[in-house]
C-alpha positions, 0 to 999 in steps of 0.5 A: 100731830105732824112729825114737825110738831113732834120734833119741835115739842120733843127735842130729845127724840130728834137728838137721840134719833139723829145721833143714832143715825149719824153714828150708824152712818159713820160706822157704815162708812168705815165698813164700805169697800172701795170698788171701781164698779158695782158687782156685775152678774155675768152668767157666762161659763166656758168649757175648754178641752185640749186635744193635742195634735187633733185637727179642727174637724176631729176636735168637733166630732170627737170632743165638741159635740159630746161636751155640747150635748152634755151642757145643753141640758143645763137649766136657765140656758140662754145661748150656746156657742162652740169653737173647734180649733186645732187641738182645742175645743171651747164652748161658751155657755150663756145663762139667763140673767139672774141664774146662779152661776155657781150652781150652774158651774157645779151642774156643768162639772157633774155632766161633763164628768159623766161623759169623760169616759167617752172622750178619746184617751189623748184628750186632757180633762175639760176645764170649766171657768166663769167670767166675772168682772171681779176676776179682772186685775185691779193692779198691773205692776212691772218688776225689774232688777239687775239679776239674771232673768232666769234667777229673777224669775225663779226668785219671784216664783218661789219667794215674791209671788207667795209674799204678795199672795198672802196679802189679805183680800188678794185672790190671785197673783199672775206673773207675765213674762220672765224666763224659765229654765229649760233643758234642751236635748238635741237628738242626732238622728244619724246616731239613733239609726246607728244604735237602732234606737227610736225617739220614743225610746229616748223619751220613755227612758227620760220619763221613767228615770225622772220620777219620785215615788214611794217604795214602802216603809220600814217598821220596827217596834219603835218607829215606822219610816216611809221610804221614797225613791228619789229619781229626779235629775239634779244636774245636767251631768246626771241627765247626760249619763242616763242609759237609754238602751242596751246593745246586744253585746251588753254595753249601754247607750247613754243619752250623751252618746246620741244627743247634745244637752243644753241648760237653756231657757224656755221660749218666751210666749209673753213679754213685759216691758217697763219703759223699754226694759224687760221686766216681769209683769204682775197682775193682782186680782182681789177676792169678790169681797176685797177692798180695792183701796185697802189691797192697793195700799197693802201691796204698795207697802209690801213692794216697798219692803221687798225693794229694801230687802233686795236693794243689793239686786236693785229690785224696783216695782213700777205700777202701770195701772191701779184701779184704786186711783180712779175710785179714790179720785171719784170719792174725793170728788164727792167730798169736794162737791159736798164741801163746796155745796155746803159753803155755797148754800150757807153763803146764799142763805146769808145773802138772801135771808141776812141770817147767819144762824140759818146758814149754820143750820143748813151746814148741819142738815146737809152733812147729816143727810149724807152721813145717814145715807152711808148707813143705808148703803152699808146695810144693803151691802153697797160699796163706794164705786163710780155709780154710788159716788155719782149718785151722791154727787148728783143728790147733793143739789137735791139735799139742799132744796128741802132745808132751804125751802123750810128755812125760808118759810120759817123766816117768812112767818117770823117776818109776819110776826110769828115767833120762831117756835110757832113758825117752826110748828106751822111749817108742815101745814104751810109747805108739807104737802108741796115739799113731799110732792117734790120728794115723791117726784124724784123717788118716782123717777129713780125708783123704777130703775131698780126694776130694769134687768140685765147688766144695766140693772147691775150698773144702775141699781146702786145708783138709783137706790142711793138717790132715793135713800138720800132724797127720803132722808133729806125730806126727813131731816128738813121736817124734823131736825131743821125745824127743831134747830130753827125753833131753838136757835134762829132769830129774825135779824138783818146784817148791818151795813157797817159789818160789810166790807167797804167794797160791798158798801160801794 
């Protein structure tokens, strides 16, 4: 007994089956996240080591070669590139496709820790990082206000940035630009020679004095109180009265005696402008499983709240780029294409078969296939990204074919004298093999794409699976749901000319 016969004879099975599939599809759609691109596996590690004041040749011999020898024994190593520049060493480690980047990162850290003692004393600890498309900012925002730039930068670092970072799904909030406070000390060389003081003495005196550290505890029978020595400078006046040396006669030399102090700002290394006006640049980075569209909406709500909270300072946020816009546009295009496809198919069915009931059956079959595909996407952990949405746009035309062929065959058998029940029952015998062959051709074309390796595989994997899944589901719908609906509701009828508009009669 074919699946068509089972569907027509046991309608309860069809109703229950597709009710469950549609329900799972709707639930799956609500759990799907919006992304710009699928997850792309980029097995690249970077090891950055800073060696202040060293030339390129010294960096190469003292740092780069030692770190390179350590990481060259990593498993699945494909390529190693070393860059030695003035004061910094950068080693780019490329692993083979499919290697576990997190395990490789831990192994590289262990190997570098083992050779840290052999590096020069002035070398800072090597830092490891991994390249990932998930770490690319999803939003670029500019913030402006009427506040002083230093005050605005401080407010942002202490209040606004943590507020944005608390949004669910946000992994990191980077700030570009702004002005940070800096105390500049211009030492007079003639006065240093007069007091016989070196610049190193001045630097050490400031470093020793500007410290907070614990000094012990005071205990009694009731409590234990920790005691800390707070030596951090709180004002420019305290810094200027710092004693940096003692003369032979016992008098002290203060910092203000040998230098001029200014409460200034750091030299800008980056600059952000919005419409020609200096601003703070904000880069929002999401977590690997974060929902781009949901995060974007929450960030916009938070920005509106902050603008109202700091309305007196005229704080404004301007979104320069938002990847959620492209993703939503693609998703809306798919929905738009789906609606147009359903309407056009219904009109074509009405035009050729002159049967409104058949048109309505097609309008049911196509959405059922699409919604069920969402369940498969959620089960496989896919997202609504440019590639999966492109697959849905492409497959809409394929979803139409099977149901149209089945309905046309049923309509033809009814014109030859068969009942709707018998015509639906004979559908599999008439065209089952032909339609299945067409479906398998599409599957054979797109399924091998999943076996491609490299970055291309990450881009096209979801695309090919969505096309194959939607095609198979469309085949299932065309030989189960469509014949059952036709056997119960379709009738052999033709449109009456009196029902047509006058301009069509002409």
